[in-house]
C-alpha positions in Angstrom: 7.2 -10.9 27.1 4.8 -8.5 28.9 2.5 -11.3 29.9 5.2 -13.4 31.5 6.4 -10.4 33.6 2.9 -9.3 34.7 1.7 -10.9 38.0 -1.9 -10.6 36.8 -1.3 -12.7 33.6 1.2 -15.2 35.0 -1.3 -18.0 35.8 -2.8 -17.7 32.3 0.6 -17.9 30.6 1.5 -21.0 32.5 -1.6 -22.7 31.2 -1.1 -21.4 27.7 2.5 -20.5 26.8 1.4 -19.6 23.3 -0.6 -16.7 24.6 2.6 -14.7 25.4 3.9 -15.1 21.9 0.5 -14.1 20.4 0.4 -11.0 22.5 4.0 -10.1 21.5 3.2 -10.5 17.8 0.1 -8.3 18.1 2.0 -5.6 19.9 4.9 -5.8 17.3 2.4 -5.5 14.4 0.7 -2.5 16.1 4.1 -0.8 16.6 5.1 -1.4 13.0 1.8 0.2 11.8 2.7 3.4 13.7 6.4 3.3 12.8 5.8 4.5 9.2 3.8 7.5 10.1 3.7 9.8 7.1 1.8 10.6 4.0 0.4 8.0 1.7 1.9 8.0 -1.8 -0.4 6.6 -4.4 0.7 5.9 -8.0 -1.1 5.2 -11.2 -0.6 5.2 -15.0 -2.4 8.1 -16.7 -2.0 9.1 -20.4 1.3 7.4 -20.9 2.9 8.8 -17.8 3.2 7.6 -14.2 1.4 9.9 -11.7 2.1 10.0 -8.0 -0.4 11.7 -5.7 0.2 12.7 -2.0 -2.4 14.5 0.1 -0.8 17.1 2.3 -3.7 19.0 3.9 -2.7 22.1 5.7 0.9 22.1 4.5 2.1 25.4 3.0 3.5 25.2 -0.5 6.9 26.5 0.7 7.3 23.3 2.8 6.9 20.9 -0.1 9.8 19.8 -2.2 10.4 17.4 -5.1 13.8 16.5 -6.5 15.4 14.0 -8.9 18.9 12.6 -8.6 19.7 10.0 -11.2 16.8 7.5 -11.0 15.8 8.5 -7.5 12.7 10.8 -7.0 12.6 12.4 -3.5 9.5 13.9 -2.0 10.0 16.2 1.0 7.7 17.9 3.4 9.4 20.2 5.9 7.4 20.7 9.0 8.1 22.6 12.2 11.1 21.5 14.2 12.1 17.9 13.5 8.9 16.9 11.8 10.3 16.5 8.3 8.9 13.8 6.1 10.9 12.3 3.2 10.0 9.6 0.8 12.5 8.3 -1.8 11.3 6.3 -4.8 13.4 4.5 -7.3 12.2 5.2 -10.8 11.7 2.2 -13.1 13.7 1.9 -16.3 10.4 2.6 -18.2 10.3 6.1 -16.7 12.3 9.0 -17.8 13.9 11.1 -14.9 14.2 14.0 -17.3 10.4 14.2 -17.7 9.4 15.0 -14.1 6.8 17.7 -13.3 5.1 18.6 -10.1 2.0 20.5 -9.1 0.7 21.4 -5.7 -2.9 22.7 -5.4 -5.3 22.6 -2.5 -3.1 20.4 -0.3 -2.6 17.8 -3.0 0.9 17.2 -4.6 0.8 15.5 -8.0 4.1 14.4 -9.5 4.0 13.2 -13.1 6.9 11.2 -14.6 6.9 10.6 -18.3 7.6 7.2 -19.8 10.7 6.6 -21.9 10.3 6.0 -25.6 10.1 2.3 -26.5 13.2 1.2 -28.3 12.5 0.3 -31.9 12.7 -3.4 -32.9 15.5 -4.4 -35.2 16.7 -7.6 -36.8 20.1 -9.0 -35.9 22.2 -10.6 -38.6 23.4 -14.1 -37.8 27.0 -15.0 -38.7 27.2 -18.5 -40.3 30.9 -18.5 -41.2 32.7 -21.6 -39.8 35.2 -21.1 -37.1 38.8 -21.7 -37.9 40.0 -25.1 -36.6 41.9 -25.1 -33.4 45.7 -25.6 -33.4 47.0 -29.1 -32.8 48.7 -29.6 -29.4 52.1 -30.3 -31.1 52.0 -26.9 -32.9 51.3 -25.0 -29.7 54.4 -23.3 -28.2 54.4 -22.9 -24.5 56.0 -20.0 -22.7 58.9 -22.1 -21.5 59.8 -23.3 -25.0 59.8 -19.7 -26.4 62.2 -18.6 -23.6 64.6 -21.4 -24.4 64.7 -20.5 -28.0 65.5 -16.8 -27.2 68.3 -17.7 -24.8 70.1 -20.0 -27.3 70.4 -17.3 -29.9 
């Protein structure tokens, strides 16, 4: 789009129309890379729990918040003015939202989410009783026939 409107690039675009599309894709990719400006959240399994780490250099501890609502973990960093950063993460079924702890030391936030207890394996009984035979069509009473019998009485 930019190349086709610029008088400098117009001759090149006429010779290579794909150049304009390539340039637009490159600018779009660059814009997307800057759109998600924030803090990088890294996660790993450690000692049977999932550990999330966020580096927040220079952020005062009063500005950092961690909350859990249902299976959603929310990390919040309140900055000056409108510079608030929030990241919401959906906890997997293997993680227990009741076992969340957080620690903030030297600009590093570490959130630990405990794993749920693995359900015990059990054996399921299999029923081998034959099913009762279905009623014959002649024995089945329809709704219209039952109403007729009730009216005649």
